[in-house]
NUPA-316332 format. One record per residue (C-alpha): chain; x, y, z. Coordinates in pm, 1 decimal. Each point is the difference from the previous one (the first is absolute). Example, Ala and Ser with C-alpha at 12.3 -4.5 7.8 and 13.67 -1.06 7.14 Angstrom:
2
+--------+----------+----------+----------+
| cadena |        u |        v |        w |
+--------+----------+----------+----------+
|      A |   1230.0 |   -450.0 |    780.0 |
|      A |    137.0 |    344.0 |    -66.0 |
+--------+----------+----------+----------+
//
This chain:
212
+--------+----------+----------+----------+
| cadena |        u |        v |        w |
+--------+----------+----------+----------+
|      A |  10588.1 | -12294.2 |   4063.2 |
|      A |   -162.7 |    261.5 |   -220.4 |
|      A |    -79.1 |    307.7 |    211.5 |
|      A |   -105.6 |    231.2 |   -281.3 |
|      A |   -353.5 |    128.1 |     12.8 |
|      A |   -222.4 |    197.3 |   -233.5 |
|      A |    -72.2 |    369.4 |     34.3 |
|      A |   -360.9 |    -52.8 |    114.8 |
|      A |     97.8 |   -251.3 |    270.8 |
|      A |    285.8 |    221.8 |    113.3 |
|      A |   -221.2 |    305.4 |     41.3 |
|      A |   -261.6 |   -204.0 |    186.8 |
|      A |    264.8 |   -126.7 |    241.5 |
|      A |    136.4 |    352.1 |     40.4 |
|      A |   -345.8 |    135.6 |     87.4 |
|      A |    -42.5 |   -274.2 |    257.6 |
|      A |    341.3 |     73.2 |    155.6 |
|      A |    -75.7 |    370.9 |     26.0 |
|      A |   -335.3 |    -77.8 |    162.9 |
|      A |    172.7 |   -218.8 |    259.4 |
|      A |    267.4 |    260.4 |     66.7 |
|      A |   -247.6 |    285.3 |     32.6 |
|      A |   -104.0 |    -40.8 |    367.4 |
|      A |    359.7 |     -1.0 |    121.7 |
|      A |    138.3 |    265.4 |   -229.2 |
|      A |    -58.1 |    281.5 |    247.4 |
|      A |    207.5 |   -175.7 |    265.3 |
|      A |    269.6 |    -69.4 |   -256.7 |
|      A |     27.5 |    367.1 |    -85.4 |
|      A |     44.2 |     79.9 |    367.9 |
|      A |    282.1 |   -251.2 |     45.6 |
|      A |    345.7 |    145.6 |     74.5 |
|      A |    246.1 |     40.6 |   -287.5 |
|      A |    296.2 |    165.9 |    172.3 |
|      A |    323.1 |   -176.0 |    -81.3 |
|      A |   -137.3 |   -229.3 |   -269.0 |
|      A |    260.1 |    -41.4 |   -272.6 |
|      A |   -144.9 |     27.0 |   -349.8 |
|      A |    219.2 |    -71.6 |   -300.3 |
|      A |    -90.7 |    238.6 |   -284.2 |
|      A |    100.1 |    -22.5 |   -366.3 |
|      A |   -130.0 |     88.0 |   -345.7 |
|      A |      4.8 |   -211.6 |   -315.6 |
|      A |   -224.2 |    102.7 |   -288.7 |
|      A |    -24.7 |     53.0 |   -372.5 |
|      A |   -284.1 |     49.9 |   -247.1 |
|      A |    134.0 |   -232.6 |   -268.4 |
|      A |   -107.9 |     41.3 |   -361.3 |
|      A |     69.7 |   -336.7 |   -162.7 |
|      A |    -65.6 |    154.7 |   -344.6 |
|      A |    284.7 |    248.0 |     44.9 |
|      A |    280.8 |    -91.0 |   -242.8 |
|      A |    282.0 |     93.4 |    239.6 |
|      A |     58.7 |   -228.5 |    301.0 |
|      A |     64.8 |    146.2 |    342.8 |
|      A |    354.0 |    -92.2 |    104.4 |
|      A |     71.9 |    195.3 |    316.9 |
|      A |   -149.1 |    113.0 |    332.1 |
|      A |     27.9 |    314.7 |    204.7 |
|      A |     35.0 |    -24.6 |    378.8 |
|      A |   -139.0 |    310.5 |    171.3 |
|      A |     -7.1 |     48.8 |    374.3 |
|      A |   -284.0 |   -184.9 |    173.7 |
|      A |    -88.1 |    319.5 |    185.3 |
|      A |   -148.7 |    125.9 |   -324.7 |
|      A |   -293.6 |   -244.7 |     42.8 |
|      A |   -200.0 |    272.1 |    177.2 |
|      A |    -97.1 |   -181.3 |    319.8 |
|      A |   -140.0 |    315.4 |    159.6 |
|      A |   -313.5 |   -196.0 |     94.2 |
|      A |    212.4 |   -188.7 |    254.1 |
|      A |    158.5 |    303.8 |    161.6 |
|      A |   -196.0 |    -34.5 |    326.4 |
|      A |    -27.6 |   -380.2 |      6.1 |
|      A |    310.5 |    -72.9 |    203.3 |
|      A |    117.0 |   -250.1 |   -259.5 |
|      A |    372.9 |    -36.9 |    -53.1 |
|      A |     53.3 |     10.1 |   -376.9 |
|      A |    291.8 |   -217.0 |   -108.3 |
|      A |     92.2 |    122.2 |   -350.5 |
|      A |     95.5 |   -256.8 |   -258.6 |
|      A |    119.3 |     31.6 |   -358.3 |
|      A |   -262.5 |    128.4 |   -243.6 |
|      A |     28.8 |    -80.0 |   -370.0 |
|      A |   -169.5 |    161.3 |   -298.6 |
|      A |     81.1 |    -86.9 |   -363.2 |
|      A |    117.6 |    268.1 |   -240.8 |
|      A |   -211.7 |    -27.6 |   -315.6 |
|      A |   -339.3 |   -132.7 |    -98.7 |
|      A |     58.6 |   -328.2 |   -184.0 |
|      A |     12.9 |   -355.7 |    129.7 |
|      A |    263.3 |    -31.3 |    272.2 |
|      A |    290.8 |   -229.8 |    -80.2 |
|      A |     41.1 |   -301.6 |    225.7 |
|      A |    351.0 |     90.6 |    110.3 |
|      A |    -96.2 |    353.6 |    100.6 |
|      A |   -312.4 |   -120.9 |    181.2 |
|      A |    176.0 |   -270.5 |    198.0 |
|      A |    282.7 |    236.7 |     93.1 |
|      A |   -251.9 |    252.3 |    133.3 |
|      A |   -200.1 |   -261.8 |    188.9 |
|      A |    322.7 |   -131.5 |    146.3 |
|      A |     89.9 |    344.1 |    135.9 |
|      A |   -344.3 |     47.4 |    156.8 |
|      A |      8.6 |   -344.2 |    161.7 |
|      A |    358.4 |     47.2 |    118.9 |
|      A |   -102.1 |    321.7 |    176.1 |
|      A |   -291.1 |   -186.5 |    160.9 |
|      A |    220.5 |   -284.8 |    123.4 |
|      A |    233.8 |    261.0 |    148.3 |
|      A |   -294.8 |    155.9 |    185.5 |
|      A |   -158.3 |   -310.1 |    154.3 |
|      A |   -145.4 |    -58.7 |    246.4 |
|      A |   -286.1 |    234.2 |    -86.4 |
|      A |   -358.4 |     10.3 |    125.3 |
|      A |   -145.3 |     63.2 |   -345.4 |
|      A |     86.5 |     86.3 |   -360.0 |
|      A |   -156.5 |    270.6 |   -215.3 |
|      A |     59.3 |     17.8 |   -375.9 |
|      A |   -102.0 |    278.0 |   -236.3 |
|      A |    -71.2 |   -187.2 |   -325.0 |
|      A |   -179.2 |     76.6 |   -325.2 |
|      A |   -135.4 |   -336.5 |   -107.3 |
|      A |     94.0 |     16.9 |   -369.0 |
|      A |    372.3 |    -81.7 |    -15.3 |
|      A |     82.8 |   -275.7 |   -248.1 |
|      A |    347.3 |   -144.1 |    -54.3 |
|      A |    142.4 |   -251.5 |   -244.5 |
|      A |     43.9 |   -341.0 |    160.1 |
|      A |   -172.9 |    120.1 |    316.5 |
|      A |   -352.5 |    101.9 |   -100.0 |
|      A |   -186.7 |    221.7 |    251.0 |
|      A |    308.3 |    114.3 |    186.3 |
|      A |   -171.2 |    156.5 |    299.4 |
|      A |   -172.4 |   -331.1 |     72.0 |
|      A |    336.1 |   -177.6 |     -8.1 |
|      A |    154.4 |    262.8 |    226.8 |
|      A |   -280.9 |    -39.6 |    251.2 |
|      A |     54.9 |   -377.2 |      5.4 |
|      A |    366.7 |     59.5 |     81.2 |
|      A |    -93.3 |    249.9 |    271.1 |
|      A |   -225.2 |   -261.9 |    157.5 |
|      A |    281.6 |   -253.8 |     -9.9 |
|      A |    229.3 |    250.5 |    171.3 |
|      A |   -229.0 |    106.7 |    285.7 |
|      A |   -176.7 |   -329.3 |     61.8 |
|      A |   -370.1 |    -91.9 |     23.9 |
|      A |    -97.8 |    210.8 |    303.3 |
|      A |    125.8 |    347.1 |    -94.7 |
|      A |   -276.7 |    203.8 |   -168.3 |
|      A |     67.1 |    147.5 |   -344.1 |
|      A |   -194.6 |    293.7 |   -141.6 |
|      A |     18.2 |    153.5 |   -347.6 |
|      A |   -149.6 |    289.1 |   -190.7 |
|      A |    -68.0 |     -5.2 |   -374.0 |
|      A |   -104.8 |    221.3 |   -287.1 |
|      A |   -374.1 |    -15.5 |    -59.9 |
|      A |     48.4 |   -184.9 |   -331.1 |
|      A |    271.3 |   -245.2 |     99.7 |
|      A |    -16.5 |   -345.4 |   -160.8 |
|      A |     10.4 |   -201.6 |    319.9 |
|      A |     10.0 |   -381.1 |    -20.1 |
|      A |   -207.2 |   -180.3 |    262.5 |
|      A |    309.6 |   -188.8 |    116.9 |
|      A |    147.8 |    326.6 |    126.0 |
|      A |   -249.4 |    -23.6 |    287.1 |
|      A |    166.5 |   -323.0 |    111.9 |
|      A |    293.4 |    209.9 |    124.8 |
|      A |   -156.8 |    335.0 |     93.2 |
|      A |   -241.0 |     65.1 |    286.4 |
|      A |   -136.4 |    345.9 |    -81.5 |
|      A |    -12.1 |    115.7 |   -361.1 |
|      A |   -137.3 |    350.4 |    -57.0 |
|      A |    -46.3 |    185.4 |   -327.0 |
|      A |     -2.1 |    373.5 |    -63.3 |
|      A |   -352.1 |    126.8 |    -66.0 |
|      A |     51.7 |    319.8 |   -198.6 |
|      A |    145.0 |    109.4 |   -334.1 |
|      A |    197.3 |    223.2 |      9.7 |
|      A |    131.7 |   -164.5 |    317.4 |
|      A |   -103.2 |    259.3 |    255.6 |
|      A |    -30.2 |   -269.8 |    269.0 |
|      A |    363.0 |   -113.7 |    -24.4 |
|      A |     92.8 |    131.3 |    342.9 |
|      A |   -322.7 |   -118.0 |    168.6 |
|      A |      0.2 |   -356.5 |   -133.7 |
|      A |    270.4 |   -122.7 |    244.7 |
|      A |   -253.0 |     61.0 |    280.8 |
|      A |   -156.6 |   -334.1 |    -88.0 |
|      A |    322.4 |   -203.1 |      8.1 |
|      A |     75.2 |    177.7 |    327.5 |
|      A |   -285.1 |   -204.7 |    151.7 |
|      A |    190.6 |   -323.7 |    -49.3 |
|      A |    258.6 |     97.5 |    260.8 |
|      A |   -273.8 |     40.8 |    255.0 |
|      A |   -181.9 |   -323.9 |    -79.3 |
|      A |    128.1 |   -357.9 |     52.9 |
|      A |   -114.9 |    -98.1 |   -349.2 |
|      A |    191.4 |   -323.3 |    -32.5 |
|      A |    -30.8 |   -100.6 |    363.3 |
|      A |   -373.1 |     74.9 |    -12.5 |
|      A |    -60.5 |   -205.3 |   -315.7 |
|      A |   -170.8 |    293.6 |   -172.9 |
|      A |    158.8 |    132.8 |   -318.5 |
|      A |   -147.5 |    326.8 |   -125.6 |
|      A |     54.3 |     37.6 |   -374.3 |
|      A |   -111.0 |    296.5 |   -206.9 |
|      A |     80.2 |    -50.3 |   -366.8 |
|      A |   -134.9 |   -124.0 |   -331.2 |
|      A |    195.5 |   -314.8 |    -89.9 |
|      A |     -3.6 |   -174.5 |   -334.3 |
|      A |    137.1 |   -335.4 |   -111.2 |
+--------+----------+----------+----------+
//
């Protein structure tokens, strides 16, 4: 079955979903969060496919560097996973990309069960033999946590986000400023997903600009 949709149809469906979610959003924000386990990881790269030198390696900084200060009073239990960021600007090699994705997913499988997953992405990583790597990673995250665990992601404001990425993610939020002065505030929106039964309630709130 072909589930891909055009940008116009996607945005119309998104507007309708937000309208339906609106009346209950206040109650969702008031819902308790204490003790909810949220897996957190980063995986991003602004790939320049015209760069003559391929990107062959990743760096793995501590997840605590993701600046989740917006969650400090939420009561959420952050479960840190492996974060992976390529070193270099060219197209990522397939072997390096799959090794990095494998480490992120392995850290997730070691953390389950979790109540939710939050990924700091960029939206413009491209790897040989993989394509849009962040989309592939999100598909693997969905496979790991199952259909009922909500997944939220943040992106750069100019990420090249395929529409099929929304098949795996529940809340997709882009930065709004350049320079990125809202980097620490943007996680406030994904924070909502831990207080809202998105998948159980059949309402999926998506904020992004997808393209085929």
